[in-house]
Every structure is written in structure tokens, then in C-alpha cells.
C-alpha positions as CSV (number, residue, x, y, z in Angstrom):
1,M,52.3,-166.5,79.3
2,I,54.6,-164.6,76.9
3,Q,53.7,-165.1,73.3
4,R,56.6,-165.0,70.9
5,K,56.0,-164.1,67.2
6,I,58.1,-166.0,64.7
7,L,58.4,-165.1,61.0
8,F,59.5,-167.7,58.4
9,V,60.8,-166.3,55.1
10,C,61.6,-167.9,51.8
11,I,61.7,-166.7,48.2
12,H,58.1,-167.0,47.1
13,N,56.2,-167.8,50.4
14,S,54.8,-170.7,48.3
15,A,56.1,-173.9,50.1
16,R,58.9,-174.0,52.7
17,S,57.9,-170.9,54.7
18,Q,54.2,-172.0,54.5
19,M,55.0,-175.5,55.8
20,A,57.2,-174.1,58.6
21,E,54.4,-171.6,59.6
22,A,51.8,-174.4,59.7
23,Y,53.9,-176.7,61.8
24,L,55.0,-174.0,64.3
25,N,51.4,-172.9,64.8
26,I,50.5,-176.6,65.6
27,F,53.5,-177.5,67.7
28,G,54.2,-174.1,69.3
29,G,51.1,-174.1,71.5
30,E,50.0,-170.7,72.8
31,S,53.5,-169.4,73.4
32,L,54.8,-169.5,69.8
33,V,52.8,-167.9,66.9
34,A,54.1,-168.1,63.3
35,E,53.6,-166.1,60.1
36,S,55.4,-166.5,56.8
37,A,56.3,-164.3,54.0
38,G,58.4,-164.2,50.8
39,L,61.0,-162.0,49.3
40,E,59.1,-162.2,46.0
41,P,55.7,-163.6,46.8
42,G,54.3,-166.0,44.3
43,K,51.5,-168.6,44.2
44,L,51.0,-171.4,46.8
45,N,52.9,-174.5,45.6
46,P,50.3,-177.3,44.9
47,Y,52.8,-180.0,46.1
48,A,53.3,-178.3,49.4
49,V,49.5,-178.2,49.8
50,K,49.2,-181.9,49.0
51,V,52.0,-183.1,51.3
52,L,50.7,-181.1,54.2
53,L,47.2,-182.5,53.6
54,E,48.8,-186.0,54.0
55,D,49.8,-184.8,57.5
56,G,46.3,-183.5,58.2
57,I,47.0,-179.8,57.6
58,D,45.1,-177.8,55.0
59,I,46.7,-174.6,53.8
60,S,44.9,-174.5,50.4
61,D,43.1,-171.2,51.3
62,K,46.3,-169.4,52.4
63,G,47.6,-166.6,50.3
64,T,51.2,-165.5,50.0
65,Q,52.6,-162.3,51.3
66,G,55.7,-160.2,51.0
67,V,58.3,-159.8,53.7
68,F,58.8,-156.1,52.8
69,D,55.1,-155.4,53.3
70,L,55.4,-156.7,56.9
71,F,58.6,-154.7,57.4
72,Q,57.0,-151.5,56.1
73,K,54.0,-152.0,58.4
74,G,56.4,-152.1,61.3
75,R,55.5,-155.7,62.3
76,M,57.6,-157.0,65.2
77,F,58.9,-160.5,65.5
78,Q,61.1,-162.1,68.2
79,A,62.7,-164.3,65.5
80,V,63.0,-164.4,61.8
81,I,63.9,-167.8,60.3
82,T,64.9,-168.0,56.7
83,V,64.1,-171.4,55.1
84,C,65.8,-170.7,51.8
85,D,69.5,-170.9,50.7
86,E,72.0,-168.5,52.4
87,A,72.4,-166.2,49.4
88,S,68.7,-165.6,49.1
89,A,68.4,-165.1,52.9
90,E,70.8,-162.2,52.6
91,G,68.0,-160.2,50.9
92,C,65.8,-160.5,54.0
93,P,65.3,-157.1,55.8
94,I,66.4,-156.7,59.4
95,F,63.3,-156.3,61.5
96,P,63.4,-153.9,64.4
97,G,63.5,-155.6,67.8
98,V,64.3,-159.0,66.4
99,V,65.9,-161.1,69.1
100,K,67.0,-164.0,67.0
101,R,67.8,-164.5,63.3
102,L,68.2,-168.1,62.1
103,G,68.9,-169.7,58.8
104,W,67.6,-173.1,57.9
105,S,68.4,-174.2,54.4
106,F,66.0,-176.5,52.6
107,P,65.7,-177.3,48.9
108,D,63.1,-175.3,47.0
109,P,60.1,-177.5,45.8
110,S,59.5,-175.1,42.9
111,G,62.7,-176.4,41.3
112,F,62.0,-180.1,41.6
113,T,61.9,-182.1,38.4
114,G,60.6,-185.5,37.4
115,T,57.2,-187.1,37.4
116,E,54.3,-186.0,39.6
117,E,55.1,-188.7,42.1
118,E,58.8,-187.9,42.1
119,K,58.1,-184.2,42.8
120,L,55.7,-185.2,45.5
121,E,58.3,-187.5,47.1
122,Q,60.9,-184.7,47.0
123,T,58.4,-182.3,48.6
124,R,57.6,-184.9,51.3
125,N,61.3,-185.0,52.1
126,V,61.5,-181.3,52.5
127,R,58.2,-181.3,54.6
128,D,59.7,-183.9,56.9
129,Q,63.0,-181.9,57.3
130,I,61.0,-178.8,58.1
131,K,58.7,-180.6,60.5
132,N,61.8,-182.0,62.4
133,A,63.5,-178.5,62.5
134,V,60.3,-176.9,63.8
135,Q,59.9,-179.6,66.5
136,A,63.5,-179.1,67.6
137,F,63.0,-175.3,67.7
138,V,59.9,-175.7,69.8
139,G,61.7,-178.0,72.2
140,E,64.5,-175.5,72.6
141,A,62.1,-172.7,73.1
142,K,60.2,-174.6,75.8
143,Q,63.5,-175.4,77.6
144,M,64.4,-171.7,77.5
145,E,61.0,-170.7,78.7
146,Y,61.3,-173.1,81.6
147,W,64.8,-171.9,82.5
148,M,63.6,-168.3,82.5
149,R,60.7,-169.1,84.8
150,E,62.9,-171.0,87.2
151,H,65.4,-168.1,87.3
152,A,62.7,-165.4,87.5
153,L,63.8,-163.7,84.3
């Protein structure tokens, strides 16, 4: 089985990319493995931690990392998926050997305002959008894998 490495990138690697990484590592099985990184790594967003816990996923011990550190180490990925706005995604380095570069735009939980419950609800909405996008991505990847096996590629 071919294992494809996917990198999720956002600004701080504090919420959106962490959620996408967690979901892909669950839904991707053995064929898809995810990491995440930020353009300017920050601290893990407590709302992201809480809403993932609601879905049975604990990322509370995860640290954040910089995308440029991975780039400088020569890390190879088959796809880089930005989960921030388009303007921020432009700052992402081009990794050598990348087959696919995708942009999924989701609101940044670090900018949410309101009460604790309102911030949690907004973060839940982002979580659900990311979960749906990851599930669709996994479905497409599995279809492509099946097609490639059937056509001996």
C-alpha cells in the first residue's frame, strides 16, 4: 500500500490545521498520513482542543510547528493543503515533489468574539466544515487509489 503524506498549513498551527490533521489521521486509514504546521507557529487554541474533545479526539498534548522548519528539513509531501484565507496561503513555501496543492478557506477561531459559548459554537462550526472537507478528500483519494489499481498505474 502506498502511503501519501499530506501537510495542512494555516497561520499559527493552532486550530484549523490541527483539526484537519487530526481528522485525516483518523479517516485516512493507513494510506493517508497528515501533519500540520503554521506560517507563524503560535499556541494551541483552547477552543479547538475543546471542540475536538467533544468528537472524541484529544490534541491537548500537541505542539505547534513551523512550515518553514519542515521545508528546510527537506520534508516531502504529496499534497499541501492550506486551511487559511487565500492571501495568507500565498506565504506558504512550495515543497519539492508536491503533487497537489489545495486551498480550503475556513474562518480563524483566534479571531472569534463573543461569550465563551459563542466562541465555542463558532469553533464547532469550523470543526464541522473541516471534518466534512477531510471526509470528502479521503473519499476522492480512495476513488483515485481504486482507479489506479484497476488500471495498473
